[in-house]
N, C-alpha and C positions, 0 to 999 in steps of 0.2 A: 718683682721680676727676679730670675735667677741671675745674678750678675757674674757668678763665677764660670757657670757651666759652658756658656756659648760664646766665649771669646773667639774661638777658631772659626766658627759660624759667621760671626760679625765680619771677620777679615774676608773670608771667602764668598760672601754674599754681597751685601749692600756697599761693604767699603771697597771691596775689588772693582765693583762696577764704576763706583764713584770715581774711583783713581782715573779712569779713562774718560771721564765726561767732565772734570772740573775745569775751569777757564784756565788758559796757559798763564805763566808767570810773565807779567808786564805791570808797569806802573802806568796809571792813567795820564793820558795825554802825551805820552813820550814813546819814541821810537825803541821797540825792545831790543834790536840789535843794531846799533850805529855802523855805517859803513866802514868806519875805521877799527872796528872791535876786533879783527882779526890779525892787526898787524903786530901786536905785543903779546907775549905769553906770561903768565905767572904761574907757578907751580905750587901755591899754598892750597891747602885744604884738600878736597878730593880731585886728584888728577890736575887736569891742566885748567887755567881760567885764562880767558882774554883779560888784557888791561882794563877794559871796561866793567867785565864782569867781576873783577877782583875789587875795583874801586866801588861799584854798586853793592857788593856782598859786605864791604866795610861799613859803607854808610848806612846799611839796613842794620847791622848788629851794632853800631854806635848810637842808633837812635832808639826811642821807646814811645810805645801807643798806650799799653795798659797801665793803669795804676796799680799800686802794691794792693790796695784794696780789691781791685778787680782781679789780679792775679791769683790772689789768695782764694778768691770765689771760684775761679777757674780751677785751681787746684783741687779744691773740695769736691767739685763735680767730677773732676778727671778721677778720682779716687773711688768715687761711686760707681763710675761706669768700669772702671778696671781696679777692682781693689787687689790687695796683695794676695796671692795663693800660696800653696805649698811649692808650686814649681815655677812661679814667676813673681817679680816684684810688682809693687803698685804703680799705677800710672806717674805719680809725681817723682818716682824714683828713677825713671828712664827719660827724663828730659821733656816730658809731653808738654809741660806748661811753656817751657822756652821754645819749643816747636810751634805751639799756637801763637805766641808773641811773634815768633818770625814769620808766620803765615799771614797774619794780620798786616804786617808792614810790607811784605812782599807782594800780596795781592789786596791791596786796600780797598778796590771796589768791590770785591767779593765778600770780605769778612769783616771789615771794621764796623760799618753800621749795624750789620746783623748782630755780631757779637756783643758791641756794646749796648745795643738796644734790647737785647736779649737779657744781658746782665741786670739791666734797670727794671725790666719787667719782672725778672725773678725775685730781685729784693723788695719790689713793690708789692708782689704777691705773698712774699713772706712777711712782710709787715702788716699786711692786712689781716693775714691769717693768725699771727702770732704776736699781737700786741707791740707792733712797731719794731720787731727785730730784723736785722739783716739776715741774708741767708746764711753766712757764716757764724752768725750769733745764735741761730737756732740749734735745738738738740738734734742729734743723728737721727732720731725717730721723725721729728718734723720735717727735716731735710728730705728723708725718704719719702715722706708722704706726698711731698711736692714732687719729687722726682718720678714717684710712680704714677702721677696724674699726667705728666707731660712726657712720658717715655713711650707711648705708642701713637701711631697714626690714627687719625679720626677716621670714620665712615666718611665717604663723600656727601651724603646727605648731611652731615654735621659740621663740615670742615669750615665753612663760611661763618657760621653764626655762634659757633662754641666759644666762649671768652677765653679758653685755653690755646687758642690757635697760635698766638704769638709765641706763647712758651713751648709749644709742640715743635714749631719750626725752628726756634732756637735750639733746643735740645737736640733734635736730629742733626743740626749743622755741627754742633759741638761735639757730639757722639763721633761724627764721622772724623773730625780732627783729633780727637783723643786716641780712637782705635787706630787711626793711620799712624799717628805719631808713636803709639806704643809698638806695633807691628813692624816699624822701620828702625826701631831703636835694636841696639846690640841684644838688650835681654829678650826683647819681643821675638826677634829672629831665632834666638836660642831656643825660645819656648815652643816655637812652631818646629823645631828640630830641622830647619832648612839648612842644608850642606853647601848649596852652590855647586859651582863646577869644581870637581875634584879630580886628581890625577889617578888613574887606575890602570889596570893591565886587562885586556879584553881578550878572551879565549875563545871568542866565537859565540853562537847561540848555544845554550846549555842543551845537553842530550835530551833530557826529559822533554823539553819544548820540541826538539826535532821529532822525538819518537811520536808525540802527541800528534804531529802534523804528517807523518810518514816521510819524512824527509831525511837526508843526510848529505854530509859534506862530500865532495869528490876527494877521494884520498890522495890523489896527486897535486891538488890545488890547496889543501888544508895546510901543509906545511909551509907553502909558499906565501900564502896571505895571512896565516896566522902563526907567526914565529916569533916568540918573546925575546929570542936572544938577538933580534934585529930591531927590536922597537926604539932603540936610541939613534938608529940611523936615520938621517933626513933624507927623503925621497928626492931623487933626481931623474929628469927626463932629457932624453935627446931632442934635437930639432924636430924631429918628425912625431914628438909625443910618446915615444917609447919609454918605458919605465927601464932606468939602467941600474939603480940601486934600491 
């Protein structure tokens, strides 16, 4: 598979859809937002956190799920999925492994069993193919051979009986996390060229667009509504809703 050419396609397609279909953040068996959560605010991290949110985030960050061996395996897979390119860093240089560790702790019911079970399957498959090796002990060529076998969805007629079914499901889940982690990192956002909301000066619809549609601004209204000398003035209205500034 071409691992460098289709990163943006991955984001715009499967990943973009999955971002809106994943299970919301909650811990099994707990009230996701206690009634007292809004009484105190913290300002650490991104914006405001309630006291409950800050405590929960600190607890997650101070806990551990994956072993060093598992994290190293995830890192190797992550860099296969998003290798370094001329215009972007590889996955492990953008905090993707740490992101996956966080997600496994933040949504344990969604990720923990699937990811740990998938890693176990991957090492068993590698051991069977290559004389007892773990995945991280295999050569890059051997690793890619396994990844190529589990990187694509099976036809529906083969889905249930194919012995690679578990590996395919695992890799699909991991790929979603890797690409999501990469494209929500600072490096990933810069790679996309996403600028976000930027202050600018609006001079109205460009003249060539107006000409193409046979339209024009009313000469009397244009200086009133598109006046850059007044752009720093905050609009005010009277009690009847009439604009006075």
